[in-house]
Residue, then its C-alpha position, 0 to 999 in steps of 0.5 A: m946354338n948360341r944367342e945372346l941373352w938379349e937378341d937383336t933378331e936379324l930381320a929383313g930390314r927396318t921397314f920390313p921387320f920380319n924373318i923365318f928361321h928353320t932350325a934343327f936341334q941335335e940331342h942336348d942342344a939348347l936355345r939359350l934364355h933370351w928375349h927380344e921386342h918381336f913376336e915369335m911364332i914356333r912350329v915343332e916340325r919334328g921331335e919333342a923339346l922342352f920350352q921355357i916361356g914367361g916362367q912356364t915350362y912346356q913339353g912341345q911335340r910334332g904339330d904344336l904351335f908356340f907363341v912368344n909375346s913381346g919381351e917374354l924370356h924364352a928358351i928351348q931345351s932338347p934333352r933326349d931327341r933331335f928336333t926341328i922347328d919353323v920360326a917366324v919372327f916379326h915386330p909388332s909393327m908388321v901387325g899395327m902401328p901408329g899413323g897406320d890402320h888404328h884398328a890394327f894399332d888398337m888391337v896390338s898395342p895392349y900386347t906390346a905394353g904388357l896389358k894383355r898376353i897370348r897363350n904360350r902353348l897352342p896344341a896341335a889337338e885343338p881344332e883351330v890349330d891346324g888352320i893357324s899352322r897352314l897359315l903360318m906355313e903360307l907365310v913361310a912359303e911367301f917370304n921364302g918364295r920372294a915373289e913380286h910384291y911379297e912384302q905386302a903379302v907377308r904383312a897381310l898374312c901377319q895381320l891375319l895370323f895375328t887376329r886369328i891367334v888373338r881371337r881364340f888364344d887371348d890369355s888375358g882375362d881379367s889379369v891386367r894387374k897381374n900382367a903388370v906385375f909380372l912384367q915389372k918382375t921380368e924387367r928387374l930380372k933382365a938387368l941381373l941376366q945380362h950381368v951373368e952373361q957379361h961376367l961369366a968368369e966371376p963367382i956369382p954368389l946367390d946373395k949378390a944375385a938376390a941383392m941385384v934385384h932387391l930381394s932376399p935369397y929366398h924370395f929370389c930363389k922363388m922369383f928366378k924359378q917362376l920366371t925362368g923355369m929353372t933354378f939360379v944355379q942351373y941357369v948359370n951353369g947352362q950360360r957357362m957351358a954354352e960359352a964353353e961349347r962355342l970356345l971349343r969349337g971356335t977357338a984354339l983355347t986349351v980346355t983348361e983355359i976355357a974352364e978358366r974363362v967360364g968361371c970353372g977353374g977346376i978341369n975335372s969339375f968343368s969336364k964332368l958338368y960339361k958332359q952332364l949338360k951337353g952329353i958329350t966330353p969337352t975333348a970330343t966337342r973339340q975333336q968335332k971341330s977338326 
């Protein structure tokens, strides 16, 4: 798995910003930390995984649903098992947009502005989740079937899905101010994460990272863990090893050259870290390619 930190998710088109993904993860696979302006609905079809969304870590298992609010940082890890997910990604305009139904726009705009949020984990044990899950699968079937006028049906189902989720799983309460502060912190962090993504070969000391977001190292470490669910070192190592895997599978570069490209000059330390995070050696990954 390999996606950019900011993800320009592939959608059906500008006038129909929606797509479905059915993704199977192997052991030690990961969806790297990223964000996008779209809403994302995830259903765990098989297995278990760790979901990091909006600074919280959740254990997901078969039947659980997860909702990613617009702009939320999120990632998925498969530490032990294979697992499979169904994902619906849709732009807020699929639910409500200026110039359209003002009731729908009034409903969705607080969520895109960061003034309200939807709970991230919708556990299978909650009674409403079964109906929402069946509605999601109806949405998947409608989109994949591409029957006549399916676009209108998908829009209608998106509105119904979002409405049912908002009714039961709105998590805003009186936390408008807290959400605004959280959003501000997230925006400050995104610039740093993009810098890391673009400069993996360079040393990134903790004090430099903290200075980029105008915080002391202590407060930076606290904020980073709160927003991402991991330490800064864990994040950088994860990004480097994800890029290393991409290069091992997709290029003819030697393992030594790849280690240098991702900022791990020492081949022994690189191989040890790679196996620790990926569960397999760099050489074995290269052999899988052929």
